[in-house]
N, C-alpha and C positions, 0 to 999 in steps of 0.2 A: 615693146613688143606691147599691142593689143591684148585688151580680155578675150577679142573671137579669136587671135593667135595663139595665143597658151590654151583656149579649150580645144581648138584644134590641133595639137601638139599633144598633149593628154587625149584624145580620141585616138589618133594614128599609134601614135606608140602604146597606149596601154596604160599610163600612168598613174589612174587613179583622183585626177585633178590635183597632181604635184605640183603643174606650171600654174593651173589660176590659184593657187593656193599661196605658192611662193610669189607671183604678182600680187595680191592679196596684201599678203601681209608685209612684205619687203616695198611694193613699188616697183620691184625688176626682179626679172628673172635671166638676168649676164652671169651669173656664177653657175648658172644649171649647161650656158650656156660657152664656155668656155674650153676652146681646145683639149683634149687628153695628149696632149705631151706636153715638152717642159716649159714651153712658155706659157701654156696656158694653166699651170699648174704650179708656177711661181706663181702667177697673176692672184690666182684665189689662196694662194699662204698672205700673200701681201693682203690680200682684202679681211682677210682676217684677223690678220696681226695685226693689222693696223686699226681698225673696227669698233665698231661701239659697244661689240659685246652684248647687245642686247638683246634677249631671247625672243621671236619674233614669231616662231614657226612653233602649232603645238604638234601634239604625241600622234595624229593620227596623218597631219600631213608631213610629217617626219618621215613617219614609216615607209610613204608613199614614195619621196624625194632618197631615201636610203635604198628603194629598190629599182630606182632608174640608175643612182652611182653603181652599183653590182652590176649591171647591164654591163652598163657603159666601163667598168674596168675591167670586165671578160672579155668585150672587143678590143681594147689596150691592149691587154696581154697576149691574147689572140696574133695580132700585129707586130707587135715586139719578138714572137716566138716564132715568127716566120724570119726572123734574121738572124734564127743559128741560135743553139746552147749557151747562156750567158756561162763569163768564167766566175768558179768561187768568188768568196766575198775576199780583199785581201786584210790584214790585219789593219795598216794605212798608218798615217802620219802617229803621232803622241798626242796630236789634239783630239783627234777624233778617237783612241782608244780611250782617254779619258770621258769625252761625253757620254761615249758607251756607258761609260763605268756609272755614270751617272741618274743615264737611265734605269740602270738595271737599280740601283739604289732608292729612286722613285715608284717600281714596282713594290718593292716590300715596301716600304715608306706607304702606298695604296692599304697594301693588305692589313699593319699592324694598324696606323693608324685613320686610315680615310682617306677619302677624295678632298678635303676641305684644302688642303696644302698644295697635293699634287696638281690641282688646278694651275694654279702660275707658278711653280716653279716647271711642269713639264711646256707651256707654253713660253717661258722661258729658254728652256732648251731649244723646242722646237724652231724659235726665233733667231738663236746663235746658227742654228743648221739649218736655215737659207737663208744665211748673211754667209756661209760658209759656202752654198752651191753657187749664191751670185757674182762671188768675188771674182772664181775665175780664177783660181791656185789650183784648180783639182781638175782633172782629166781621170778620162780612162774606168779604170775600175774602180780609185777612188770616189771619183764622181759618183757610181754609181753606189759606192755603203752609204755616202752620205742621205742621199734617198732611200737608202732602206730603214735609214735612221728615223732621219724626216717622218718614216709613217709608221712608227715605234712613238716617235713622240707626240705624232697629232690625236696613235690610237689612246695614249692617255689622257691628253687635255680631251678628246670624247669621254672618256669610259669616267672620267673625274667629271665632268660634264653634270653627263645623265645619273651619277650616283647622286650630282647635289639637286637632282630635279631640274634639270637645265634642257627639255631634249631638240630642241631648235637648236640649240649650238654645237649640242654632241651632235646632230645628224651631217652639221657644215662640217666639224672634225673629223668625223668618220670618212666621208666624201674626199677627204684632202687626204687622208690617209690612205686609201683607195689611190687615190692621181699620185701621188710618191710612190707606192707599192710598183705598181703601171711602170712608170719609171723606168723603176729600179727590174722590172722586168723580175720580180719578185716574190711571186705570188706566192708564196708561205707566211709571207707580211701581212698582203690584202683580205686574205683567209682568217689571218690568226684578228684583224680588225673587223672582216663580215662576224666572226664568233661573237666578240661583244652587242655589234648592233643587234644582231639577234636578240638577246638578251630584250633590249630595249624595245624592237619591234615585241617581241612573245610577252611581256612586263603591260602593254597596250591592251585593253580589253578589244577584239577582232582583229589584231593585230597579227594570230601565233603562225596563222598562215604564211603570213611572207615572210616571218622569222626563219620557217622551216624553209623559203624559195630562197633566203640569204644563204646561208647552212649550203644547199645544195647547189648552190653557184660555187661554192667556197669550196666543198670537196671535188666538185668537177675540176678544177682548176689546179687543185693539187695532189689529184689522184697518181702519180706517177711520177712525184716529187715528195711527197712529207713520206713522214717515219710514221711505224706505229702510233707512237704517242700522239701524234697530229692528230691520226685519224683514230684515237681512242677519243680524244675532247671534241671533236666535231659529232660523232655520234653520239656523245653524252649529251651535246649539247642539241643534237637533232631531238633525240628521245625525249628532253625536257620540254622542247618546243611543240613536239607533236600530244603530248600528255596536255598543252591547253588546251589544244582541239579533243581530245576526247578521243585518240587513237590510240587502245589500248595495250592491242597486239603488237603494233609496231611502234609501237614506243619501246615494250619490254627487247623488242628484236632487236632495237639500235642500243640498247644496255646492252645487251650479249655480246653485240660486234664490240663495246666498247673492253669488256672485259675480255673478250679475249685477243683485241689491241691490245693491252694490258701485256695479257699474259707472256708477248712477246716478248718482251724487256726492252731496258731501256736502251740507245745506240748512242755512238760516239757524236753523232750526226744531227741528234736531235736540238731544238730550239731552242736555244737556253730560254725565252718567254716561260718554257711549260714547264719552269720547275716548280711548280702549285700541282701538278696532274699524277694521282696514284690512284689505287681503289679507295681509300679512302676519301676521296671530292667524288668519284664517280659512283657512291655507295650515297652521299648525300645527294647527289642530283636526283639517282632513283629512288631516293627517301621524299625527296622534293616532287616526281612524278607519281610514287603515288597514291600520295596526299594528294592531288589534284584531281587523281581519277578516284577519288573520292575511295580508298582503303588502307587507311590509317592503320591496320592491323600491319599492312606490310609497311606501312612509314616508315611505320618504329621499328620494325625489324632490318630495314636499310638502314636507318638510324646509326643504329646500334652496333649493322657491322662495320659501319664507316668508323665509328668509334675504335671498334674491336679491330682496325687496319690500322691504327696508330695516326689517326689522325691530331696533325698540330693548332685543333685550331686555336684552342686557348694563347699558345704563345706566337706563334706563325701569322695566324687566318682570323683574328678577332672577328673582323669585320666580317665577313663571308660567315663564320660560325654563329654570332648570334642569329644573323637569317635563318639558319639551319636549326638550332638551337628553338629559335619561334614556333618552326614548324615543326619541330616536334612534339611541342609545349601542346600545340593543335591537334598534331594528330590523339594526343593522350586523352584532352580534353573530350575531341567527338568518339573516345573509347570508355569515357566517362569515367579514366581514373587523374581525379583532381587534384592526388597529390604529386602525383610524375608529372600533373600540366604543370604545375606551382615549382617546381624545383625547376625543371628545362626552362622555365618564365625567369626564374628568380639567376640562373645565369645565364640566359641572354644579355640581363640587364646589366651584369657583370659581365660581360664582354663589349656590353655598349657602350659605358661608361667612361672609354677613354678612345672612343674612335666618333671620328665627323663623317656623318653619311646618311643622306636624307633615305636612302634606301631602305638605309638599317633599322633607323626610327621610325619609319611607316610600319615595315614588315611590324614591329613591336605594338605599336600605338594599335593594327588590326588586331591581335593578339588578345590585348588590354583590353578592348570593345568586346570580344569574346568571351573572355573573361566575367566581364561584369554582370552577365546573365546569373553568377553563381554569389555576389554578395554575401548573400545569405554565413556563406562559412567563412568563419573569422579572418581564416589566413588570406584568403582572396583578398578580403577588404584591407588588410596589410600589406599586400604587393599595391594592390591599385595606391592605396592611401601613400606608397613611397617615395611617388612621382615617378 
């Protein structure tokens, strides 16, 4: 593809320069043109699993590419849904159950130890799943289940890559996750992947609006299929993305929707990947949104409400808890309560001590930079010198 043709695609599809950026960064846009069917998706997986793993795409171009992938995913799902309602996924052979169990284990490993080990482990699981799909041993509902599992494995690789500061790699595996979701006619797994891709977008300056669009695409595809727990998670992520745009009222409304959805309770058919969604997590997100919107008092109130909801951050989610504690410390600092800020900062540092997460480390680094203005305080100097 020439630069002129890539630019034409960007103009017609309104992709924000994604095709040109891909051509400039990799010399090719072939992955972007692979058809959204099984052969195209397997080709994408082969390219990712056999490639060099060099992260050539930056944050802005990765965001634009995610928008293209989300639109393609929605169209592919619509084509498959025209063929009728998919059958419930079976339990499948014992081997598939073992792989599924390992994916569950990796989710908890990521929660407790961070993404450093998860990237390679999830990538190995994905490689095995792709081999099983290509083996021809499975067909019908069992093959569908394999594609759903591939969607989750690719999402784990993508999230680990983003958490380690590799946005281009993350974007490519997020796209692969969406492809597998579409092939399985499983919108819930794709919506879940998009909810994490949205974090990558709203964590990038100027990309929060794109994150909202990704989440709205996800909501549209699961609006008649998701349980209240899924709706709560998506509403909370929309609220957080909106806070990055300054949309205070709409962000608050989405948080109210999330709480109302949680009030409807858990259901037997809740996706098992949503084990972490609860009142504590929603209030932590609400605190983050309030801080972003310039209301530190509300942020402290929400963070305290999260702890009152028995948020098990120290034991089960130290990576996320370190981020929320750092934000809580920032809120206390903005209110002039240096002692409370230091208490939260120390707690965040303890959580991060056993976690491999570039994203969490960056959050704590930002807090340290804010505390540096208060080195006249002996306790602040002691904390900053503690490394």
